[in-house]
C-alpha positions in Angstrom: -20.5 13.2 2.1 -19.9 11.6 -1.7 -17.2 13.1 -3.8 -20.1 12.9 -6.7 -20.8 16.4 -7.8 -23.7 16.3 -10.3 -24.4 19.6 -12.3 -27.6 20.3 -13.9 -28.0 20.1 -17.3 -30.1 22.0 -19.7 -30.8 22.9 -23.1 -30.2 25.9 -25.0 -31.0 27.4 -28.7 -27.6 29.1 -29.6 -28.0 32.6 -31.1 -25.6 34.9 -32.3 -22.2 35.9 -31.1 -21.7 38.4 -28.3 -18.9 40.9 -27.8 -17.5 38.8 -25.0 -14.8 36.4 -26.3 -16.0 32.6 -27.1 -19.4 33.4 -25.8 -22.9 33.3 -28.0 -26.2 34.4 -26.8 -28.6 31.8 -26.0 -32.1 31.4 -25.1 -33.4 28.6 -22.6 -35.1 25.6 -23.9 -38.0 23.7 -21.8 -36.6 25.7 -18.6 -36.8 29.3 -17.3 -34.4 31.2 -15.2 -35.3 32.5 -12.3 -33.0 35.2 -11.9 -34.4 38.9 -10.9 -33.2 41.9 -12.9 -34.0 45.1 -11.3 -36.7 47.1 -13.3 -37.2 44.2 -16.0 -39.1 41.1 -16.4 -38.3 38.0 -18.0 -39.9 37.2 -21.3 -39.9 33.5 -22.0 -40.7 34.4 -25.8 -37.5 36.1 -26.2 -35.6 34.3 -23.4 -34.3 37.3 -22.0 -35.2 40.0 -19.7 -36.9 43.3 -20.7 -37.4 46.9 -19.0 -39.8 48.9 -20.3 -38.2 50.2 -23.4 -35.5 47.4 -24.4 -34.0 44.4 -24.0 -32.0 44.5 -20.4 -30.1 41.2 -20.3 -29.9 37.8 -21.5 -27.9 34.5 -21.3 -24.5 33.8 -22.7 -22.9 30.3 -23.4 -19.4 29.4 -23.7 -19.4 25.9 -24.5 -21.1 25.5 -27.7 -18.1 27.1 -29.6 -19.1 24.8 -32.9 -22.9 25.7 -32.9 -24.6 27.8 -35.5 -27.3 30.2 -34.6 -30.3 27.9 -34.1 -28.7 24.9 -33.1 -30.1 23.2 -30.0 -27.2 22.4 -27.4 -27.1 20.4 -24.1 -24.9 22.5 -21.6 -24.0 22.6 -17.8 -26.0 25.3 -16.0 -22.4 26.1 -14.7 -21.7 27.2 -18.0 -24.2 29.8 -18.9 -24.0 33.5 -17.4 -27.0 36.2 -17.3 -25.4 39.3 -19.0 -26.6 42.9 -19.6 -27.4 43.7 -23.1 -25.5 46.6 -24.7 -22.2 46.2 -22.8 -22.2 42.6 -22.3 -21.5 43.1 -18.4 -21.6 39.8 -16.7 -24.2 40.0 -14.3 -24.3 36.3 -12.5 -25.1 32.6 -12.8 -28.3 31.6 -14.3 -30.6 30.5 -11.4 -33.2 27.8 -11.9 -36.1 26.7 -9.3 
């Protein structure tokens, strides 16, 4: 077994700050998450999950502290989390195929 552990690196478009300290909302660039959010559907145009009436969840990133809204950042998939909109409760890791 190798000691080299590689983590998937992805690009995201950085969005506005969240209420979670140090975290910003972001959207996938060139990839899509495969997470299933009960009662919601992932919408690629917005980079978030929507239920029938509102945005239900999105993706948070912590590793782009100096980025401004609209910047594209290359980050480890391990540094992204799915969070509920409104209360910013972290739901879990971002999953990809």
